C-alpha positions in Angstrom: 83.5 119.2 50.2 85.3 119.2 53.5 83.1 119.7 56.5 85.5 121.5 58.8 86.5 120.5 61.4 86.0 116.8 60.5 85.9 113.7 62.5 86.5 111.2 59.7 87.4 111.3 56.0 84.7 110.4 53.4 83.9 106.8 52.7 86.0 105.3 49.8 84.8 106.8 46.5 82.7 109.5 48.1 83.2 113.1 49.1 81.0 113.5 52.2 83.1 114.3 55.2 82.0 113.4 58.8 81.7 116.7 60.7 83.3 116.6 64.1 80.5 118.6 65.8 77.9 116.2 64.4 79.9 113.2 65.4 80.3 114.4 69.0 76.6 115.3 69.4 75.3 112.1 67.9 77.8 109.9 70.0 76.8 111.9 73.1 73.0 111.3 72.5 73.5 107.6 71.8 75.8 107.1 74.8 73.3 108.9 77.0 70.5 106.7 75.9 72.5 103.6 76.6 73.5 104.9 80.0 70.0 106.0 81.0 69.2 102.5 82.4 72.4 102.6 84.3 71.6 105.9 86.0 74.6 107.5 84.3 73.0 109.6 81.5 74.9 112.9 82.2 78.2 111.2 82.5 77.7 109.2 79.3 76.6 112.3 77.4 79.7 114.2 78.6 81.9 111.3 77.5 80.4 111.4 74.0 80.7 115.2 73.7 84.4 115.2 74.8 85.8 112.0 73.5 87.1 113.4 70.1 87.6 117.1 70.8 91.3 116.5 70.2 90.5 116.0 66.5 89.9 119.8 66.4 93.7 120.4 66.4 95.4 121.6 63.2 97.7 118.6 63.2 94.8 116.1 63.2 92.9 118.0 60.5 95.9 118.0 58.3 96.4 114.3 58.9 92.8 113.7 57.7 93.4 115.8 54.6 96.6 113.9 53.8 94.9 110.6 54.3 92.0 111.6 52.0 94.4 112.9 49.3 96.3 109.6 49.4 93.1 107.6 49.1 91.9 109.7 46.2 95.2 109.4 44.3 95.9 105.8 45.2 99.1 106.9 46.8 100.5 103.6 48.1 103.5 105.3 49.8 101.2 107.1 52.3 101.6 105.8 55.8 99.1 106.6 58.6 100.6 108.1 61.7 99.5 108.4 65.3 98.1 111.8 66.1 96.8 112.0 69.7 93.2 113.1 69.7 92.1 111.5 73.0 94.1 113.3 75.7 92.5 116.7 75.3 89.0 115.2 76.0 90.4 113.1 78.9 91.9 116.2 80.6 88.6 118.1 80.1 86.6 115.2 81.4 88.8 114.7 84.4 87.9 118.1 85.6 84.2 117.0 85.7 84.6 113.4 87.0 87.6 111.0 87.0 85.6 108.3 85.4 85.3 110.3 82.2 89.1 110.4 81.8 89.4 106.6 81.8 86.6 106.1 79.2 87.8 108.9 76.9 91.5 108.1 77.0 90.8 104.4 76.4 88.1 104.7 73.7 90.4 103.4 71.0 93.4 101.7 72.7 91.7 100.3 75.7 91.0 101.3 79.3 94.2 102.5 81.0 95.4 101.7 84.5 95.0 104.5 87.1 98.8 105.1 87.4 99.3 105.3 83.6 96.3 107.6 83.3 97.5 110.0 86.0 101.0 110.1 84.4 99.7 110.8 80.9 97.3 113.5 82.0 99.9 115.2 84.2 102.4 115.4 81.3 100.0 116.2 78.6 98.3 118.9 80.5 101.3 121.2 80.0 101.4 120.8 76.2 100.1 124.0 74.5 98.5 122.2 71.5 96.4 120.1 73.9 95.3 123.0 76.0 94.5 124.8 72.7 92.4 121.9 71.5 90.3 122.1 74.7 89.8 125.8 74.2 88.8 125.3 70.5 86.5 122.5 71.5 84.6 124.7 73.9 84.2 127.2 71.1 83.1 124.6 68.6 80.5 123.0 70.9 79.2 126.1 72.6 76.3 125.3 74.9 76.9 121.5 74.3 80.0 121.8 76.4 79.4 120.2 79.8 80.2 122.6 82.6 78.7 121.2 85.8 80.5 118.7 88.1 79.2 115.2 87.5 80.7 113.6 90.6 77.3 113.2 92.3 76.0 110.9 89.6 79.1 108.7 89.9 79.2 108.7 93.7 75.5 107.6 93.8 76.5 104.3 92.2 80.1 103.8 93.3 80.5 103.9 97.1 83.5 101.5 97.0 86.5 101.0 94.7 85.1 97.8 93.3 81.8 99.5 92.5 83.9 102.3 90.8 85.6 99.7 88.7 82.3 98.4 87.4 80.8 101.8 86.9 83.8 102.8 84.7 83.5 99.5 82.7 79.8 100.3 82.0 80.4 103.9 81.1 83.3 102.9 78.8 81.0 100.3 77.1 78.4 103.0 76.4 81.0 105.3 74.9 82.8 102.8 72.7 79.5 101.4 71.4 78.0 104.8 70.7 81.2 105.9 69.0 81.4 102.8 66.8 77.8 103.0 65.8 78.0 106.7 64.6 81.3 105.9 62.8 79.7 103.0 61.1 76.7 105.1 60.0 79.2 107.4 58.2 81.4 104.8 56.6 79.0 101.9 56.0 75.4 103.2 56.3 74.1 100.0 54.6 75.3 98.0 57.6 73.5 100.4 60.0 70.2 99.6 58.5 70.9 95.9 58.9 71.1 96.2 62.6 67.4 96.8 63.1 65.7 94.1 65.1 61.9 94.0 64.5 61.0 91.6 67.3 60.7 92.5 71.0 60.4 90.6 74.3 56.6 90.6 74.2 56.7 89.0 70.8 59.0 86.3 72.1 56.7 85.7 75.1 53.6 85.4 72.8 55.4 82.8 70.7 56.7 81.0 73.7 53.3 80.6 75.4 51.8 79.4 72.2 54.5 76.8 71.7 54.4 75.7 75.3 50.6 75.2 75.2 51.0 72.9 72.2 53.8 71.0 73.8 51.9 70.5 77.0 48.8 69.3 75.1 50.8 66.6 73.5 52.8 65.5 76.5 52.1 62.0 77.8 51.1 61.5 81.4 54.5 60.4 82.8 56.3 61.2 86.0 58.9 63.2 84.0 56.3 65.3 82.3 54.5 65.9 85.6 57.7 67.3 87.0 58.3 69.5 83.9 54.8 70.9 84.1 55.2 71.7 87.8 58.6 73.4 87.3 57.1 75.4 84.5 54.2 76.6 86.6 56.6 77.6 89.5 58.7 79.6 87.0 55.6 81.5 85.8 54.6 82.3 89.4 58.1 83.4 90.5 58.4 85.8 87.6 56.3 88.3 89.5 58.9 88.5 92.3 61.2 91.6 92.6 64.5 91.8 90.8 67.4 89.9 92.4 69.2 86.6 92.5 67.3 83.3 92.0 68.2 79.6 92.0 66.4 77.1 89.8 67.2 73.7 91.2 65.8 71.1 88.9 66.7 67.4 88.4 68.2 66.3 85.1 65.4 66.0 82.5 63.1 68.3 84.5 62.8 70.9 81.7 64.9 73.7 83.2 65.9 75.1 79.8 62.4 75.9 78.7 61.2 76.8 82.1 64.0 79.2 82.9 63.3 81.0 79.6 59.6 81.2 80.6 60.6 82.8 83.9 63.1 85.2 82.2 60.7 86.5 79.6 57.8 87.0 82.0 60.1 88.6 84.6 61.8 90.9 82.2 58.5 92.2 80.8 57.0 92.7 84.2 60.0 94.7 85.5 60.9 96.6 82.3 64.1 94.8 81.7 65.5 94.9 78.1 66.8 91.5 77.2 67.5 87.9 78.3 71.0 86.6 78.2 71.4 82.8 78.4 75.0 81.9 79.3 76.2 78.3 78.9 79.6 76.9 80.0 80.0 73.9 77.7 80.6 73.6 73.9 78.6 70.4 74.0 75.3 72.1 74.8 75.4 75.7 73.6 74.3 74.9 70.0 71.7 72.5 71.4 70.3 75.2 73.6 70.1 77.7 70.7 68.3 75.1 68.6 65.8 74.5 71.3 65.0 78.2 71.4 64.8 78.5 67.6 62.3 75.7 67.6 60.1 77.8 69.9 60.2 81.2 68.0 59.0 81.8 64.5 61.0 85.0 63.9 64.5 84.5 62.4 66.0 87.2 64.6 64.6 85.8 67.8 67.9 84.3 68.9 71.3 85.8 68.7 73.8 83.0 69.1 77.2 84.4 70.0 80.2 82.1 70.5 83.3 81.1 68.5 81.7 78.0 67.0 78.6 79.7 65.6 78.2 78.8 61.9 77.4 81.5 59.4 76.4 81.0 55.8 76.9 83.6 53.1 73.5 82.8 51.6 71.5 82.9 54.9 68.5 85.1 54.3 65.0 85.3 55.8 61.7 85.4 53.9 62.0 89.2 53.4 65.5 89.0 52.0 67.3 90.1 55.2 70.9 88.9 55.4 70.8 87.0 58.6 74.5 86.2 58.7 75.3 89.9 58.5 72.7 90.7 61.2 74.2 88.0 63.4 77.7 89.4 63.0 76.6 93.0 63.6 74.3 92.2 66.6 77.1 90.1 68.2 79.3 93.2 68.4 77.1 94.9 71.0 74.3 92.3 71.8 71.6 94.5 70.5 69.0 91.7 70.6 66.2 90.6 72.9 67.5 87.1 73.5 71.2 86.2 73.5 72.6 82.7 73.8 76.3 82.9 74.6 79.1 81.3 76.6 80.2 82.1 80.1 83.6 82.6 78.7 82.3 85.3 76.3 80.2 86.9 79.0 82.7 87.2 81.8 85.8 87.7 79.8 84.0 90.6 78.1 82.9 92.0 81.5 86.5 92.0 82.7 88.1 93.1 79.4 89.8 96.4 78.6 89.7 96.6 74.8 86.8 98.4 72.9 85.7 95.4 70.8 85.2 93.1 73.8 83.7 95.8 75.9 81.0 97.2 73.5 78.4 94.7 74.7 79.0 95.0 78.5 76.4 97.8 79.1 73.8 95.3 77.8 74.2 93.2 81.0 72.4 96.0 83.0 68.6 95.7 83.1 68.8 92.2 81.8 67.9 88.7 83.0 71.1 86.7 83.1 70.6 83.0 83.2 73.7 81.0 84.2 73.1 77.5 83.0 75.0 74.8 84.9 76.1 77.4 87.5 78.2 74.8 89.3 80.7 75.0 86.4 81.8 78.6 87.1 85.6 78.3 87.7 86.3 78.4 91.4 89.6 80.4 91.1 87.6 83.3 89.6 84.4 83.0 91.8 85.2 86.0 94.0 85.4 88.6 91.1 82.5 87.0 89.2 80.1 87.0 92.2 81.2 90.5 93.3 80.5 92.0 89.8 77.2 90.2 89.5 76.2 91.3 92.9 76.8 95.0 91.9 74.9 94.5 88.6 71.9 93.1 90.6 71.9 95.7 93.4 72.8 98.9 91.4 72.0 98.2 87.7 68.7 96.3 87.6 70.0 92.9 86.6 68.4 89.7 87.6 70.6 86.6 87.9 69.3 83.0 87.7 71.5 80.1 88.8 70.3 77.0 87.0 71.5 73.5 87.8 70.6 70.2 89.4 73.7 70.5 91.7 73.6 74.0 93.2 76.9 75.5 94.3 77.2 77.4 97.6 77.1 80.9 96.1 74.9 82.6 98.7 75.5 84.3 102.0 78.7 85.6 103.6 81.4 83.1 104.5 85.0 83.3 105.5 86.1 82.5 101.9 83.4 84.0 99.7 81.3 87.2 99.8 78.3 85.5 98.2 74.9 86.6 97.0 72.3 87.8 99.6 68.6 87.3 99.6 68.7 84.4 97.1 65.3 83.0 96.3 64.6 79.5 95.0 62.1 79.5 92.1 60.8 75.9 92.5 58.7 75.1 95.5 60.3 72.2 97.4 62.9 71.0 94.8 63.5 67.8 96.8 60.1 66.4 95.9 61.0 66.6 92.2 64.3 64.8 92.7 62.4 62.1 94.6 59.8 61.8 91.8 62.6 61.5 89.2 64.8 58.9 91.0 65.5 57.1 87.8 68.9 55.5 88.6 70.5 53.3 91.2 74.1 54.2 92.2 76.6 51.4 92.9 80.0 52.5 94.3 82.8 50.0 93.8 85.1 49.8 96.8 88.1 48.2 95.0 90.0 49.8 92.1 89.3 48.5 88.6 91.8 47.9 85.8 90.9 49.0 82.3 90.3 45.3 81.5 87.7 45.2 84.2 86.0 48.3 83.0 86.0 47.1 79.4 84.6 43.8 80.5 81.8 45.6 82.3 81.1 47.6 79.1 81.1 44.5 76.9 78.4 42.9 79.1 76.0 45.6 77.8 74.8 46.7 74.4 74.3 50.3 75.3 76.6 51.9 77.9 78.4 55.2 78.4 81.7 55.4 80.4 82.9 58.9 81.5 86.5 59.4 82.5 88.4 62.3 83.9 91.2 62.7 81.3 91.7 62.2 77.6 94.6 59.9 78.4 92.3 57.6 80.4 89.8 57.6 77.5 92.4 56.4 75.0 93.6 53.7 77.5 90.1 52.3 77.9 89.4 52.4 74.2 92.6 50.3 73.6 91.5 47.8 76.3 87.9 47.6 75.0 88.9 46.5 71.5 85.5 47.2 70.1 85.7 48.3 66.5 82.2 49.9 66.8 82.9 51.8 70.0 82.5 55.6 69.9 84.7 58.2 71.5 84.0 61.7 72.7 86.7 64.2 73.9 88.5 67.4 72.9 90.9 65.2 71.0 88.2 65.4 68.4 87.3 68.7 66.6 83.9 70.2 67.2 82.5 69.1 63.8 83.6 65.6 64.6 82.0 65.6 68.1 78.8 66.8 66.6 78.8 63.9 64.2 79.5 61.4 66.9 76.7 62.8 69.1 74.3 62.4 66.1 75.5 58.8 65.6 75.0 58.0 69.3 71.5 59.3 69.2 70.7 57.3 66.1 72.0 54.1 67.7 70.1 54.7 70.9 66.9 55.5 69.1 67.1 52.5 66.9 68.1 50.3 69.9 71.4 49.3 68.3 74.6 48.5 70.2 76.2 51.7 71.4 79.3 51.7 73.6 80.8 55.1 74.2 84.0 56.2 76.0 84.0 59.9 76.9 85.6 62.6 78.9 83.5 65.2 80.7 82.4 66.8 77.4 79.3 64.6 77.5 78.1 65.7 80.9 75.6 68.4 81.9 72.9 69.1 79.4 73.8 66.8 76.5 70.6 65.1 75.6 71.6 61.4 75.7 69.8 58.5 77.4 71.7 55.3 78.2 70.4 52.5 80.4 73.8 52.2 82.1 76.5 54.8 82.8 80.0 54.1 84.3 81.7 57.1 85.9 85.3 57.2 87.2 85.5 58.9 90.6 85.7 62.6 90.3 84.1 65.8 91.7 80.7 65.0 93.2 78.7 67.2 90.9 80.3 65.7 87.8 79.3 62.2 89.0 75.7 63.3 89.3 75.8 65.2 86.0 77.1 62.0 84.3 74.2 60.1 85.9 71.9 62.6 84.1 72.7 60.7 80.9 71.2 57.5 82.4 67.5 56.7 82.1 67.0 60.4 81.3 63.5 59.9 79.9 62.4 57.2 82.5 62.1 54.5 79.9 63.4 51.9 82.3 62.3 51.2 85.9 65.8 52.1 87.0 69.0 53.0 85.2 72.3 51.8 86.6 75.2 54.2 87.5 78.4 52.5 88.5 81.1 54.7 90.2 84.6 53.1 90.0 88.1 54.0 90.8 90.6 53.3 88.0 93.8 51.4 89.1 95.9 54.1 87.4 94.0 57.1 88.7 94.7 60.3 86.8 93.1 63.6 87.7 93.4 67.1 86.3 95.2 69.4 88.7 94.0 72.5 90.5 90.4 73.0 91.6 89.3 69.8 89.9 91.6 67.7 92.0 90.6 69.5 95.2 86.9 68.9 94.4 87.7 65.2 93.7 89.5 64.9 97.1 86.4 66.2 98.9 84.1 64.0 96.8 86.2 60.9 97.9 85.4 61.8 101.5 81.7 62.2 100.8 81.6 58.9 98.9 83.0 57.0 101.9 80.0 58.0 104.0 77.5 55.0 103.9 74.6 57.5 104.5 75.4 59.4 101.3 72.4 60.0 99.0 73.4 61.4 95.7 69.7 62.0 94.8 69.2 64.7 97.4 69.7 68.3 96.1 70.6 69.7 99.6 73.8 67.6 99.5 75.5 70.0 97.1 75.6 73.3 98.9 77.4 71.5 101.8 79.8 69.8 99.4 80.6 73.0 97.6 81.1 74.9 100.9 83.7 72.3 101.8 85.4 72.6 98.3 85.4 76.4 98.3 87.0 76.5 101.7 90.0 74.7 100.3 90.4 76.7 97.1 91.6 80.2 96.4 88.6 81.9 94.9 90.6 84.8 93.6 93.8 83.0 92.8 95.0 85.7 90.3 94.4 88.7 92.7 91.7 90.2 90.4 89.8 92.0 93.2 92.9 93.9 94.4 93.7 94.9 90.8 90.1 96.1 90.3 90.2 98.1 93.5 93.4 99.8 92.1 91.6 100.4 88.8 94.3 98.5 86.9 92.1 97.6 84.0 94.8 96.3 81.6 96.2 93.9 84.3 92.7 92.6 85.2 92.1 91.8 81.5 95.4 90.0 81.3 94.8 87.9 84.3 91.1 87.1 84.0 91.1 83.9 82.1 88.2 81.4 82.3 90.6 79.0 80.5 93.9 79.5 82.3 96.3 77.8 79.9 97.1 79.5 76.6 96.2 77.3 73.7 96.6 77.4 69.9 94.1 75.7 67.6 95.3 73.6 64.7 93.2 72.5 61.7 92.8 68.7 61.5 91.9 66.5 58.5 88.5 65.3 59.8 86.8 66.6 56.6 89.7 66.7 54.2 87.9 68.4 51.3 86.3 71.0 53.5 89.6 71.8 55.1 91.4 72.1 51.8 88.7 74.4 50.5 89.1 76.7 53.5 92.9 76.7 53.1 92.7 77.5 49.4 90.2 80.3 50.1 92.5 81.8 52.7 95.6 81.7 50.5 93.7 83.3 47.6 92.4 86.2 49.8 95.5 86.6 51.9 93.5 87.2 55.0 90.8 85.6 57.3 87.5 87.1 58.1 85.1 86.2 60.9 83.4 83.5 58.9 86.8 81.9 58.1 87.7 81.9 61.8 84.5 80.3 62.8 84.7 77.6 60.1 88.3 76.9 61.1 87.1 76.5 64.7 84.8 73.7 63.7 87.7 71.8 62.2 90.3 72.5 64.9 91.8 70.9 68.0 93.3 73.1 70.8 97.0 72.4 71.8 98.6 73.8 74.8 101.1 76.5 73.8 104.2 74.7 74.8 103.1 71.5 73.1 102.2 73.6 70.0 105.7 75.2 70.0 107.3 71.7 70.2 105.2 70.4 67.3 105.9 73.5 65.3 109.7 73.0 65.7 109.4 69.4 64.8 107.5 70.2 61.6 104.2 68.6 62.7 102.4 72.0 62.4 102.6 74.6 59.7 101.1 78.0 59.3 98.4 78.1 56.6 99.0 81.8 55.9 101.9 83.8 57.3 100.8 86.3 59.9 97.2 85.1 60.1 97.5 82.7 63.0 95.7 79.7 61.4 97.7 76.5 61.6 97.4 73.0 60.2 98.2 69.7 61.9 100.4 67.5 59.7 100.2 64.5 62.0 97.6 61.8 61.8 94.0 62.3 62.7 92.3 59.0 63.6 88.5 58.6 62.8 87.9 57.3 66.4 90.7 58.6 68.6 91.2 62.0 66.9 94.5 63.8 67.4 96.4 61.5 69.7 99.9 63.0 70.0 98.8 65.2 72.8 99.5 64.5 76.5 97.8 67.5 78.0 94.3 67.3 79.5 92.6 70.7 79.5 89.4 71.6 81.2 87.3 69.6 78.7 84.1 71.2 79.8 84.9 74.9 79.1 84.3 76.4 75.7 87.1 77.7 73.6 87.9 81.4 73.9 86.3 83.2 71.0 88.5 84.2 68.1 
């Protein structure tokens, strides 16, 4: 029976309609609860109450009846049509607070820009049907209709245009998440029950402390373990400090992953924060980090891993029969979990997005501990908007930010080129002493350029050696000169599944003390758990050189490891910020007093680099101040070049199975996309278009956007007909 007026038709095969008044009330209560930690409960409640009042119109109710009738009679000729149901609520909300109009008008199509919003409201306010929908909505809701001005609540948190921008993003996130959850409970109530998380932060801390106690009891008395223990104790002590911005400056191998998590769990529980978000910039370490955390916690829902490469299995169930793959998918929509491991791409592109699906999770950043692993990898051309938004989250919304790295960037204080964080506190007491204790390598800087033949000769002198280069083209040139059939190669010319297999083979050879010569781009740096006695690094940005050195004598098995810094004769360098950083590094490397083992070197280095780079090269801050949400979303790209992924024949049978499944279904779901990601290599759009015209690429299924590479895929070199060198370190944008 129709529950009039209705918000939604019955689920397929059922007759229970979703009543509009019930939907508005439930959405309002849910949004209010989300926004309570933001200090915006009244605004969020009003947004929920008003967002769908336009559905009260006769035209929309007739549309729902027509849609239900077509569904019931299998009428294939029925075509859904657009019936405006957002503008009435936006007009009503604008009379209470302008922020409401943005959230309500954008709750399906995306946050509008200020000019577009004003134009639409001005024109629509004169339409009799919309004014009537507002009048009917007041009658339908009675005492639930918000009547008081809500400006004071907004003004308390938004004294500047940039703060207003973030407030609207958070309010919008609360509304679209609440709306989606109540709609889901109507159409797919079985999924709603799967969202429940029966583990909390205090459970995680209990598991962590038990696991850490066991680990410490088994640790040998070595300098590395002494540093790890000291760092861990410092993290526990610092957890009691007030909310804010922290740095965690730890040498490579000093245990920062576990220790930063210890700080975050203790800190969140002490200050009533709701979750820990661990953001990682590199594809090469995100799964490694998630696996470390899963090894700590006994509960299968302890870690939500959210990135485009996460692997799901249809038969992934816990001991109680809970579908973990379904929970993972649902929880990833809005980050409803106590511990999230994600990418900096996912985190910040969601924060600056404008579409509902991306924005649902944004309100979870408030009252959280956000750990930015390898903080030096934040893209310099976007630093100004990133730091500004984080600063507002910290000062107004109860977030704590932790900047983790061995090479701390200069992100604090006010300078002429960056409005940085204030009152930044270092977690570790006297970081320099730990760097001194873990001086495990000797640096040798070669003054004369080396040919690829000289580099390969240096590699052949050693059984186990890693050479890290700046570009994929250089990696292929060195492999050709090396002429070692057993040499291994790592770069984004290989698909993720292939890179994972290569890393496993490298670890096997190192552990079994077998010959292991590896040529790599930067994908191997920063956080990848490898331990070579010798590392060769082509000149590049100073922090990248030191991160590469972190793959040398990592566990202190040798008295000293050897790191050789050389300049290739044919020096190639990625453009933009990377090249600028290299140029400053070259100046530092010419100083005979340079000590790459001292952590205080890097703030000075980064200050010099940042002074020479546009830290808001896309003009994001000006667009935010104008409340131009669509244009901000269009310009904010952690990976600036548009790419298209193509399936490669690394695992031919697996690829064929995926293609057959896609063609049989005629569409791709989330699991298909993620499996495809594991077997794909990214091509720059213009290269992709060229290959498509030449017949080297075909679309697997028309209209789906999954493509197959028809050229060769070498078991060592990967896909080699690509001249472009992307930022190898950054993760792919999520599908």
